[in-house]
Structure formats: structure tokens, C-alpha cells
C-alpha positions as CSV (number, residue, x, y, z in Angstrom):
1,M,65.7,85.7,89.8
2,A,65.4,84.9,86.4
3,V,66.3,81.1,85.0
4,K,68.7,80.9,82.6
5,P,67.7,79.5,78.9
6,E,70.4,76.2,79.6
7,N,68.3,75.9,82.2
8,E,64.3,76.7,81.6
9,I,62.7,73.2,80.7
10,Y,59.6,74.3,79.6
11,K,58.2,77.3,77.4
12,L,54.7,78.4,77.7
13,F,52.9,80.9,75.1
14,E,49.3,82.3,74.8
15,I,47.7,82.1,71.9
16,E,44.2,83.1,70.5
17,G,43.0,83.0,74.4
18,R,44.5,79.5,74.9
19,Q,47.5,78.3,76.1
20,L,50.3,76.0,74.1
21,L,52.9,74.2,77.0
22,I,56.4,73.6,74.7
23,E,59.1,71.2,77.2
24,R,62.2,69.1,76.6
25,F,61.1,66.4,77.6
26,W,63.1,62.5,78.5
27,N,60.7,59.8,77.2
28,D,61.8,56.7,79.4
29,E,59.9,54.3,77.3
30,D,61.2,55.0,74.7
31,D,65.0,56.3,75.1
32,V,64.5,59.9,72.9
33,D,65.2,63.1,73.8
34,E,62.3,65.2,72.7
35,I,60.5,68.3,72.8
36,K,57.0,67.9,74.2
37,M,54.1,70.4,72.9
38,T,50.9,70.8,74.1
39,T,47.9,72.3,73.9
40,S,43.1,72.2,75.1
41,I,41.4,72.3,72.6
42,D,37.4,72.6,73.4
43,G,38.3,69.9,76.4
44,L,40.2,67.9,74.7
45,T,44.4,67.3,75.1
46,V,46.4,67.5,72.2
47,S,50.0,66.3,72.4
48,T,52.8,65.7,69.9
49,Q,56.3,65.2,70.2
50,I,59.6,65.2,68.0
51,G,62.7,63.2,68.9
52,Y,65.9,63.7,68.8
53,D,69.0,61.7,68.5
54,S,70.9,63.8,71.1
55,E,70.6,66.0,75.0
56,K,71.9,68.2,73.1
57,E,70.3,68.6,69.6
58,R,67.4,68.5,71.4
59,D,68.5,71.6,73.6
60,E,69.8,73.7,70.6
61,Q,66.6,73.2,69.1
62,F,65.1,73.8,72.2
63,A,66.1,77.5,72.4
64,K,65.0,78.6,69.2
65,L,62.0,77.8,70.1
66,D,60.2,81.8,69.8
67,A,56.7,83.5,70.1
68,E,56.4,82.9,65.8
69,F,57.0,79.0,66.2
70,A,53.9,78.4,69.0
71,K,51.5,80.4,66.9
72,A,52.4,77.8,63.7
73,I,52.3,75.1,65.4
74,Y,49.4,75.5,67.6
75,K,47.6,76.4,64.1
76,K,49.2,72.9,63.2
77,L,47.4,71.4,66.4
78,N,44.5,73.0,66.0
79,F,43.4,71.5,63.1
80,L,40.3,69.4,64.9
81,N,38.7,73.2,65.6
82,R,37.6,73.7,62.3
């Protein structure tokens, strides 16, 4: 049985032989709904978060994330490997 989009908590993309994990995330420390993006570059884990004012706003943006967005984010996170 496939997971319904509203129940999806992460998306995993493969780009240039590497993986990019994008998660719906709740930051307990700052009380913020976030989208968290993580990849590994030559043994170094690189992660960034985008915070939202509400869970609804975060979830709407998360639903829009696709392979094209993942490629763009991967290139930005991969700045150390140039």
C-alpha cells in the first residue's frame, strides 16, 4: 500500500550518485515547523533547515518538493565539493 502524500514525512532523492533526504521536521528546541534537507559529501554530513510560521504552511511547501527542487538544493549544499 502506498503512503498518501499527506502522511509522507520524508522524500529521498538520488542525485549524481548521492542521496538527498528532505524531511518534514519539528524543531523542539525552537518550537518551529521546518523542512530539513541533509546530504553527505565525502564523509561530511551537510544539513540545512527552512522554518515556517505554521505546520500547514510547511506541509503545503513540502508537498510541492520534487526532483527538480532536490537537484537545485543538492547543488547549493554541495558547494564544498567544488
